[in-house]
C-alpha positions, -999 to +999 in steps of 0.1 A: +000+000+000+014+035-008+024+055+021-001+083+010-029+059+018-016+048+052-038+059+081-022+067+115-041+073+147-023+097+171-035+096+206-023+123+230-040+149+253-012+175+247-026+197+218+009+209+208+022+174+203-008+163+184-005+193+161+032+188+155+029+151+148-002+156+126+015+183+105+047+163+100+029+130+093+006+146+068+036+164+052+050+129+046+019+117+029+001+099+057-037+103+065-039+112+102-068+109+127-065+119+164-079+111+198-073+127+232-080+099+256-075+062+258-112+052+256-117+072+223-085+055+210-099+020+215-131+030+198-113+046+169-091+016+163-123-004+157-141+023+136-111+039+117-090+007+113-057+026+112-025+011+099-005+023+130-013+038+164+008+063+181-003+061+218+008+082+248+011+064+281-003+093+301-038+098+289-071+109+306-102+087+311-082+055+301-044+056+304-022+044+275-012+011+293-049+000+297-057+013+262-029-006+247-042-038+264-078-033+251-066-024+216-046-057+215-078-076+223-094-061+191-065-057+167-028-065+159-023-030+145+013-018+152+015+004+182+042+030+190+041+042+227+050+077+236+063+081+272+080+108+292+092+081+316+128+070+311+126+040+334+133+006+319+104-011+337+079+013+321+092+005+287+091-033+293+056-030+306+045-012+274+061-038+252+048-066+273+012-054+269+015-056+231+032-024+220+057-028+192+080+001+199+083+031+222+097+067+218+107+086+249+098+123+252+114+146+242+122+130+209+134+142+175+109+143+146+134+126+124+136+097+148+099+095+152+092+094+115+120+068+111+102+046+137+068+050+120+082+040+086+100+010+101+069-002+118+048+001+087+074-018+067+075-046+091+037-049+088+037-053+051+034-085+032-002-097+038-009-132+050+018-155+065+023-191+057+008-215+083+032-221+112+035-257+126+030-264+162+061-268+183+061-295+210+088-306+234+082-327+265+054-311+283+054-278+264+033-273+232+032-240+214+007-235+185+016-202+167-013-205+143-039-206+172-018-185+195-020-212+222+004-225+248-002-257+267+020-268+296+015-301+312-019-304+296-031-270+309-037-238+287-014-210+297-020-173+287+009-154+274+013-118+264+023-112+227+059-106+233+062-136+256+046-158+230+070-146+203+100-150+226+091-185+235+085-193+198+120-182+188+135-202+216+116-233+208+123-230+171+160-231+180+156-260+206+190-272+218+208-241+203+220-210+221+200-179+210+218-146+218+201-117+235+207-096+205+192-121+182+161-123+205+158-085+205+160-085+167+135-113+162+109-103+188+112-065+190+127-057+156+161-047+142+154-010+148+145-015+185+169+006+207+159-010+240+183-028+263+191-064+268+175-061+303+142-063+284+150-099+275+160-109+310+127-096+324+106-115+298+125-147+303+118-145+340+081-140+333+082-170+309+099-192+335+072-185+360+046-198+335+063-229+321+089-241+346+081-264+375+106-245+395+114-210+380+144-206+403+159-238+388+148-238+352+150-270+331+135-257+298+147-221+294+183-222+306+208-194+308+241-199+289+264-175+306+279-148+284+260-160+254+222-160+258+194-186+264+186-221+252+153-240+252+161-276+263+137-306+256 
């Protein structure tokens, strides 16, 4: 689809930021619609069907974190979070809830536009080929159905947890570096830190390991990365 036809939903209650982003996005050929609170954002994702959502974390009525969670129940549209917070845990939380990227305020317009273009490029290509289910010992992951079963019980995973486990299981018995996991799960243009991986691995272990403190499936290979062991 041509960039001139791409629709971007900008969600922020700061009028100056909305005006600036709208002007520069439209100047680059995008169609822009706007919302000032999280509840309106969720509704507009359904009614407007944007190609990408720019979502501030600090929003009235419904904050960006909860809005992101609700949007993910309705759509897999790419989401870029805007946050004034510079703490790693806030960024990890945003990504864990289903956001694809984040930009910390204040940011350069050049960086912002580059992130937008990168996310739209990654979302091109239409339908994907059917992915086979991965099953090792008591862990079964079905990418096509978005389903994880551990010891016969269904286990709910957030989007990034699911993708992370999928990459690890696809490389069963092989070491996967933190950088490769960042590239595969968060994208080559992601500028976060490797600590993001450590946090998500800990959450995964709590959901699939019999003893998360002594993991048997997702093991750490010191100085290299992680390995899924059957």
